[in-house]
C-alpha positions as CSV (number, residue, x, y, z in Angstrom):
1,M,87.9,3.4,-1.7
2,F,88.8,-0.4,-0.4
3,P,86.5,-2.1,2.1
4,R,88.0,-1.4,6.0
5,S,87.7,-5.3,6.3
6,F,90.8,-5.2,2.8
7,F,92.9,-2.7,4.8
8,L,92.8,-5.2,8.4
9,Q,93.5,-8.2,6.5
10,L,96.4,-5.8,5.0
11,I,97.6,-4.8,8.1
12,E,97.8,-8.4,9.6
13,K,98.8,-9.4,6.8
14,D,102.0,-7.6,5.6
15,F,102.1,-3.9,7.8
16,S,105.1,-2.8,4.9
17,E,102.9,-3.7,2.2
18,F,100.4,-1.2,4.3
19,S,103.2,1.3,4.7
20,D,103.1,1.5,0.6
21,F,99.6,2.7,0.5
22,L,100.3,5.2,3.1
23,K,103.2,6.6,1.2
24,S,101.3,6.7,-2.2
25,A,97.7,7.6,-1.0
26,N,97.1,11.4,-0.9
27,D,96.3,12.9,2.5
28,E,92.1,12.7,1.1
29,E,92.4,9.0,0.9
30,V,94.1,8.5,4.2
31,R,91.8,10.6,5.7
32,Q,88.5,8.5,4.5
33,L,90.9,5.1,5.5
34,L,91.2,6.4,9.4
35,A,87.1,7.7,9.4
36,E,85.9,4.0,8.6
37,L,88.4,2.5,11.0
38,H,87.7,1.6,14.4
39,P,90.7,4.0,16.6
40,A,92.6,0.5,18.2
41,D,92.8,-0.6,14.4
42,I,94.4,2.8,14.4
43,A,96.1,2.7,17.1
44,D,97.9,-0.5,15.8
45,I,99.0,1.1,13.0
46,V,100.8,4.4,14.2
47,E,102.2,2.2,16.8
48,N,103.8,0.3,13.3
49,C,104.3,3.6,11.9
50,E,107.9,5.3,11.2
51,E,107.8,8.8,12.7
52,E,107.0,10.5,9.7
53,E,104.4,8.7,9.0
54,Q,102.9,8.9,13.0
55,T,103.1,12.7,12.4
56,R,100.5,12.6,8.9
57,L,98.3,10.2,10.7
58,M,97.8,11.9,13.9
59,A,97.8,15.3,11.9
60,L,94.9,13.7,10.2
61,L,92.5,12.9,12.6
62,N,90.3,14.9,14.0
63,N,90.7,16.0,18.1
64,S,88.1,13.2,19.2
65,Q,89.7,10.5,17.5
66,A,93.1,11.5,18.0
67,A,92.8,11.6,21.9
68,E,90.6,7.8,21.2
69,V,93.5,6.9,19.8
70,L,96.4,8.1,21.8
71,S,94.6,6.3,25.0
72,L,94.8,2.9,22.9
73,V,98.2,2.6,21.8
74,E,100.7,1.0,24.0
75,E,101.8,2.4,27.3
76,H,105.8,2.4,26.3
77,L,104.5,3.8,22.5
78,K,102.4,6.4,24.1
79,S,105.5,9.2,24.5
80,D,106.3,8.3,20.8
81,V,103.3,9.5,19.9
82,V,103.1,12.3,21.4
83,E,105.8,13.4,19.8
84,A,104.5,13.1,16.5
85,I,101.8,15.6,17.7
86,S,102.1,19.2,17.0
87,E,102.2,21.2,20.2
88,E,99.8,23.0,19.0
89,K,97.6,20.4,18.7
90,L,98.2,18.5,22.1
91,P,96.5,20.6,24.5
92,E,93.0,20.3,22.3
93,I,93.6,16.6,21.8
94,I,94.5,16.3,26.3
95,D,91.3,18.0,26.4
96,E,89.0,15.6,24.4
97,M,90.3,12.5,26.7
98,D,88.7,10.8,30.0
99,S,91.1,12.5,33.1
100,D,92.3,9.8,34.1
101,D,93.8,8.6,30.1
102,A,95.1,12.3,29.9
103,T,97.0,12.0,33.2
104,D,98.3,9.0,31.8
105,I,99.5,11.3,29.1
106,L,100.9,14.0,31.1
107,E,102.5,11.2,33.4
108,E,104.8,10.2,30.1
109,L,105.4,13.7,29.1
110,P,108.8,16.1,31.3
111,E,107.2,18.2,33.7
112,K,108.0,20.9,31.6
113,E,106.3,20.4,28.8
114,A,103.0,18.8,31.2
115,K,102.4,22.0,32.6
116,E,102.3,23.9,29.7
117,I,100.1,21.8,28.2
118,L,97.8,22.1,31.3
119,D,98.2,25.5,31.8
120,A,97.1,25.8,27.8
121,M,93.8,23.7,28.8
122,P,90.5,25.7,30.0
123,T,90.5,25.7,34.1
124,E,87.7,23.2,34.2
125,E,89.6,20.2,32.1
126,S,92.7,20.8,33.5
127,A,91.5,21.1,37.3
128,P,90.5,17.6,37.5
129,V,93.6,16.0,35.5
130,R,95.7,18.3,37.8
131,Q,94.1,16.4,40.7
132,L,94.3,13.5,39.4
133,L,98.5,13.7,38.8
134,S,98.7,13.8,42.8
135,Y,97.9,10.7,43.5
136,E,100.4,7.6,43.5
137,E,100.3,5.9,39.5
138,D,99.3,2.4,41.2
139,S,96.8,3.8,43.3
140,A,93.4,4.3,43.1
141,G,93.4,7.7,43.2
142,G,95.9,7.4,39.9
143,L,93.7,4.8,38.6
144,M,90.3,6.9,38.5
145,Q,88.8,9.5,36.1
146,T,86.4,12.3,37.9
147,E,84.1,12.1,34.9
148,L,81.2,10.6,36.3
149,V,77.1,10.9,36.9
150,S,76.3,11.8,40.4
151,V,72.4,12.1,42.0
152,H,71.3,13.0,45.5
153,P,68.9,10.3,47.2
154,D,65.5,12.7,46.8
155,T,66.0,12.8,42.9
156,K,63.1,11.6,41.1
157,L,64.3,8.9,38.4
158,F,63.2,10.8,35.7
159,E,65.4,13.4,36.5
160,A,68.1,11.4,37.0
161,A,67.6,10.1,33.5
162,E,67.8,13.6,32.2
163,K,70.7,14.2,33.8
164,V,72.0,11.4,32.5
165,R,71.1,12.1,28.8
166,K,72.6,15.7,29.6
167,E,76.0,14.3,30.5
168,S,76.6,11.3,28.1
169,E,79.0,13.3,25.9
170,K,81.5,14.2,29.0
171,V,80.5,10.8,30.7
172,R,81.2,7.8,29.1
173,N,79.6,4.3,29.6
174,V,77.8,5.2,32.3
175,G,76.6,2.1,34.0
176,N,75.6,3.5,37.4
177,L,74.8,6.2,39.3
178,Y,76.4,7.5,41.7
179,V,74.3,8.9,44.8
180,V,75.7,12.0,46.8
181,N,74.1,13.7,49.3
182,A,74.8,17.3,50.1
183,E,78.3,17.2,51.3
184,G,78.9,14.8,47.9
185,V,79.6,11.7,50.7
186,F,78.8,8.1,48.9
187,K,75.7,7.0,49.9
188,G,74.8,4.2,47.5
189,M,74.6,3.6,43.4
190,V,71.7,3.3,41.2
191,P,72.2,0.9,38.3
192,I,71.6,2.3,34.9
193,Q,68.8,0.4,34.4
194,A,66.5,1.0,37.2
195,L,65.8,3.9,35.1
196,V,64.3,2.2,32.3
197,L,62.9,-0.8,34.8
198,E,61.4,1.2,37.9
199,D,58.8,4.1,38.1
200,P,60.1,7.1,36.8
201,Q,58.1,8.7,39.4
202,K,60.5,7.1,42.2
203,S,63.1,9.0,44.2
204,V,66.6,7.9,43.7
205,A,66.3,6.5,47.9
206,E,63.9,4.0,46.7
207,V,66.3,1.9,44.7
208,M,69.5,2.4,45.2
209,K,71.8,0.2,46.6
210,T,73.5,1.0,49.5
211,D,75.7,-1.5,50.2
212,Y,77.7,-1.1,47.2
213,F,81.7,-1.5,47.3
214,F,83.9,1.4,47.2
215,V,87.9,2.0,47.2
216,D,89.7,4.5,49.2
217,V,91.8,7.1,47.2
218,N,94.9,5.4,48.4
219,Q,94.7,1.6,48.1
220,D,97.1,0.3,45.7
221,Q,96.0,-1.0,42.4
222,E,96.4,-4.7,42.7
223,K,93.6,-4.6,45.8
224,V,91.2,-2.5,43.5
225,A,92.0,-5.2,40.7
226,E,91.1,-7.8,43.1
227,I,88.0,-6.7,44.6
228,F,86.7,-6.5,40.4
229,R,87.8,-10.1,39.7
230,K,85.9,-11.1,43.1
231,Y,82.7,-9.6,42.3
232,D,82.7,-9.0,38.6
233,L,82.1,-5.2,38.9
234,I,82.3,-3.3,36.0
235,S,82.7,0.4,37.7
236,L,84.2,1.0,41.4
237,P,83.3,4.5,43.3
238,V,86.5,5.9,44.8
239,V,86.4,8.0,48.0
240,D,88.6,10.5,50.5
241,Q,88.9,9.4,53.8
242,Q,85.4,12.0,54.8
243,H,83.8,9.2,52.2
244,K,83.3,12.1,50.2
245,L,82.9,10.8,46.2
246,L,85.7,12.0,44.4
247,G,85.7,9.6,40.6
248,R,85.1,6.1,39.7
249,I,87.1,3.2,38.3
250,T,85.9,1.0,35.4
251,I,86.5,-2.2,34.4
252,D,88.9,-1.3,31.1
253,D,91.3,0.4,33.1
254,I,91.4,-2.5,35.9
255,V,92.3,-5.0,32.9
256,D,95.1,-3.0,31.5
257,V,96.4,-3.1,35.7
258,I,95.7,-7.1,35.4
259,Q,97.9,-7.3,32.4
260,E,100.5,-5.1,33.9
261,E,100.8,-7.0,37.1
262,A,101.3,-10.1,35.3
263,R,103.4,-9.1,32.5
264,E,105.6,-7.8,36.1
265,D,105.5,-11.0,37.7
266,I,106.4,-12.8,34.7
267,Y,109.1,-10.3,33.8
268,R,110.7,-10.3,37.4
269,M,110.5,-14.1,38.0
270,A,112.6,-14.5,35.1
271,G,115.1,-11.3,35.8
272,V,113.7,-9.1,33.6
273,D,113.9,-5.8,34.2
274,V,109.6,-4.1,34.0
275,E,110.8,-1.3,31.2
276,E,112.2,-4.0,28.7
277,H,109.7,-4.1,25.6
278,V,110.6,-6.5,22.5
279,A,111.2,-3.2,20.0
280,D,114.3,-2.0,22.4
281,S,117.7,-1.9,21.1
282,A,120.0,-4.3,22.1
283,M,121.8,-1.5,23.9
284,R,119.3,-1.2,25.9
285,S,118.3,-5.0,26.8
286,I,122.1,-5.6,27.8
287,R,122.0,-2.7,30.3
288,L,118.8,-3.9,31.9
289,R,119.2,-7.2,31.9
290,F,123.6,-7.1,32.9
291,P,122.8,-6.0,37.0
292,W,120.4,-9.5,37.2
293,L,122.9,-12.0,35.4
294,L,125.9,-10.3,37.7
295,F,123.6,-11.4,40.3
296,N,122.9,-15.5,39.2
297,L,126.9,-14.9,38.6
298,G,127.4,-15.2,42.0
299,T,124.4,-17.3,43.0
300,A,126.4,-19.8,40.4
301,I,129.2,-19.2,42.1
302,L,128.0,-19.8,45.9
303,A,126.6,-23.3,44.4
304,S,129.9,-24.3,42.7
305,L,131.7,-23.4,46.0
306,V,129.2,-26.0,47.4
307,V,130.8,-28.5,45.1
308,S,134.5,-27.5,45.5
309,F,133.9,-29.0,49.3
310,F,133.2,-32.6,48.1
311,E,136.6,-32.6,45.4
312,S,137.8,-35.3,46.7
313,T,134.9,-37.1,46.4
314,I,134.1,-37.1,42.8
315,Q,138.0,-37.7,42.2
316,Q,137.2,-40.8,43.4
317,V,134.0,-41.7,42.0
318,V,133.7,-39.4,38.3
319,L,130.3,-41.0,37.5
320,L,128.6,-38.6,40.9
321,A,129.8,-36.0,38.3
322,V,127.1,-37.6,35.6
323,F,124.3,-37.4,37.9
324,M,124.8,-34.2,40.1
325,P,122.8,-32.0,37.1
326,I,120.1,-34.3,37.9
327,V,119.7,-33.7,41.6
328,A,119.9,-29.8,41.4
329,G,117.8,-29.2,38.0
330,M,114.7,-31.7,39.4
331,G,114.8,-29.8,42.3
332,G,114.9,-26.3,40.9
333,N,111.6,-28.1,38.4
334,A,110.1,-28.8,41.4
335,G,110.6,-25.7,43.2
336,T,109.5,-23.5,40.8
337,Q,106.3,-25.0,40.4
338,S,106.2,-24.4,43.6
339,L,106.9,-20.9,43.5
340,A,104.4,-20.1,40.4
341,V,100.8,-21.7,42.8
342,I,102.2,-19.9,45.4
343,T,103.0,-16.6,44.2
344,R,99.6,-16.6,41.9
345,G,97.5,-17.9,45.3
346,L,99.0,-14.3,47.0
347,A,98.1,-12.4,43.9
348,L,94.9,-13.6,43.6
349,G,93.6,-13.3,47.5
350,E,93.8,-17.1,47.7
351,L,96.2,-17.5,49.6
352,N,97.2,-15.7,52.9
353,F,99.0,-15.9,56.2
354,A,95.8,-17.2,58.1
355,N,96.1,-20.3,55.5
356,A,99.4,-20.1,55.1
357,K,100.8,-23.1,57.3
358,R,98.6,-25.5,54.7
359,A,100.1,-24.6,52.5
360,L,103.8,-25.2,53.5
361,F,102.1,-28.8,54.1
362,K,100.5,-29.3,51.1
363,E,103.5,-28.3,49.4
364,S,105.5,-30.3,51.9
365,L,104.0,-33.0,51.1
366,S,103.8,-32.8,47.3
367,G,107.7,-32.5,47.2
368,F,108.2,-35.4,49.6
369,L,105.9,-37.8,47.5
370,N,107.3,-36.8,43.9
371,G,110.8,-36.8,45.6
372,I,110.1,-40.9,46.6
373,L,108.1,-41.4,42.9
374,M,111.4,-39.9,41.1
375,G,114.2,-41.0,43.7
376,L,112.3,-44.9,42.9
377,I,112.2,-44.0,39.2
378,M,116.0,-42.4,39.2
379,G,117.1,-44.9,41.3
380,G,116.7,-47.7,39.0
381,I,117.8,-46.3,36.1
382,T,121.3,-45.5,38.0
383,Y,121.2,-49.3,39.1
384,F,120.8,-50.1,35.6
385,W,123.4,-47.8,34.6
386,S,126.1,-48.4,36.9
387,G,125.5,-51.5,38.4
388,N,125.7,-50.1,41.7
389,S,122.7,-50.4,44.3
390,V,124.6,-48.0,46.6
391,L,125.5,-45.5,44.5
392,A,121.6,-45.6,43.4
393,M,120.2,-45.6,46.4
394,V,122.3,-42.6,47.4
395,L,120.4,-40.6,44.4
396,G,116.9,-41.6,45.5
397,L,117.6,-40.5,48.7
398,A,119.5,-37.0,47.8
399,M,116.5,-36.9,45.4
400,V,113.9,-37.3,47.8
401,A,115.5,-34.2,50.5
402,N,115.8,-32.1,47.4
403,M,112.8,-32.4,46.2
404,L,110.7,-32.3,49.6
405,I,113.2,-28.9,50.6
406,A,112.4,-27.1,46.9
407,N,108.6,-27.4,47.9
408,F,109.1,-26.0,51.1
409,T,111.1,-23.4,49.7
410,G,109.2,-22.8,46.9
411,A,106.1,-22.1,48.9
412,A,108.0,-20.6,52.4
413,I,109.9,-17.9,49.8
414,P,107.1,-16.2,48.5
415,L,105.0,-16.4,51.8
416,L,108.2,-14.6,53.4
417,L,108.9,-11.9,50.9
418,K,105.1,-11.1,51.3
419,W,105.5,-10.8,55.3
420,I,108.2,-7.9,54.8
421,K,105.8,-6.1,52.3
422,V,108.7,-7.3,48.9
423,D,107.2,-8.1,46.0
424,P,106.9,-11.6,46.2
425,A,107.8,-12.3,42.2
426,L,110.7,-9.8,42.9
427,A,113.4,-11.9,43.4
428,S,112.2,-15.5,44.4
429,G,113.2,-17.3,41.5
430,V,116.6,-16.6,41.8
431,I,116.8,-17.4,45.6
432,V,114.4,-21.0,45.4
433,T,116.7,-21.7,42.1
434,T,120.5,-20.7,44.2
435,F,118.8,-22.6,47.3
436,T,117.7,-26.2,45.1
437,D,121.3,-26.3,43.7
438,I,122.8,-25.7,46.7
439,M,120.4,-28.5,49.3
440,G,121.3,-30.7,46.2
441,F,124.6,-31.0,45.9
442,L,124.9,-30.7,49.3
443,A,122.9,-33.4,49.7
444,F,123.8,-35.5,47.3
445,L,127.8,-35.5,47.2
446,G,127.0,-35.4,51.4
447,L,125.2,-39.0,51.0
448,A,128.0,-40.1,49.1
449,T,130.7,-38.4,50.8
450,V,129.4,-40.6,53.9
451,F,128.7,-44.0,51.8
452,L,132.1,-43.4,49.4
453,K,133.8,-47.4,50.9
454,Y,130.7,-48.8,49.1
455,L,130.6,-46.4,45.7
456,L,134.4,-47.4,45.3
457,P,135.2,-49.8,42.9
């Protein structure tokens, strides 16, 4: 057999060549190759395969391998890969998965099919998954896994170590032991290294941390991700309203959340549906993008109506039409800069309503000063271009006004949306752009109308 590195280079260089290998190799050769590859590499292969090849590859994996691969496949491709697995093998594979990963798979399936799979699983394995399916997908309950190691405060450390060894096959990446009382109420945490560094005869109560963080099962996943980021955690216990321990969230799930939230914010700011992917068909992309484009068309018409109010002014000074896009464009750019900074600040928890006034003032001042600088530069260019000092003054003043308004709007709109409990990234971009276009045209053409007699030859 070829070394693993050979196949990795072949996959990265040209997947079609690797696909040719799969077609020419017999099942045993492919099985030996899969045994040498990391599950993440196999997941990459499966994602790029045709349906027939996916079916063959998933059939050649043992249940443990298949479970790992299925958990690593991109979210939007999971349902396709699930369809490539036989009905007999699928319940066995899901039975091998961590409860949170199994829940993610079942959520992608039709309700009837998911129920059939759960019914085919052993009760002790299906019960935790049924519980997780009852929570909101974007909540702490939807993220957590029920596999963990819990101990009582009076447990000796050597006994806790023995419990970790016994449950290591079921609970991967233990990291921390969670301390609960007889009623299952969360009391604290013992880091795994304490089992090695502390006296084995000590009790858990003597070494446990009682001030450890935990989250409510209904907490939003963005808030959970912020706690992980702020306090550099690798896992976090999840409790109910009575503080009973229900499960834990691990860092790998939070990385997925951060990627998902970032993708959603980028897509929404660009007016793209979060469900769209690069591999989608043209018709699906058209269907997902058209409503937002239609909305943008409406806002563009609104800006054009503002311009139409000054039609006579433009007819008398045609040169105004040359400079109109500059005022509107610079305002749009400034507004987008402010919007990006404020939206990120809200997402990371750096900005809240307590310090919002300071942020609004800073953004407004920044817009005003940048407006003066841009106004002076553009005013000088306009004067040398047209020889008209009044036109240069009008353009400079319009630039100052629009960039001030743009920065203020870019900061205020996401804060306002956050206040009314709407995702700031959802409509901020198009609102800010529309507002700066309208105010830019209004300021520039309004000032031009006021000083019209000085602009005429």
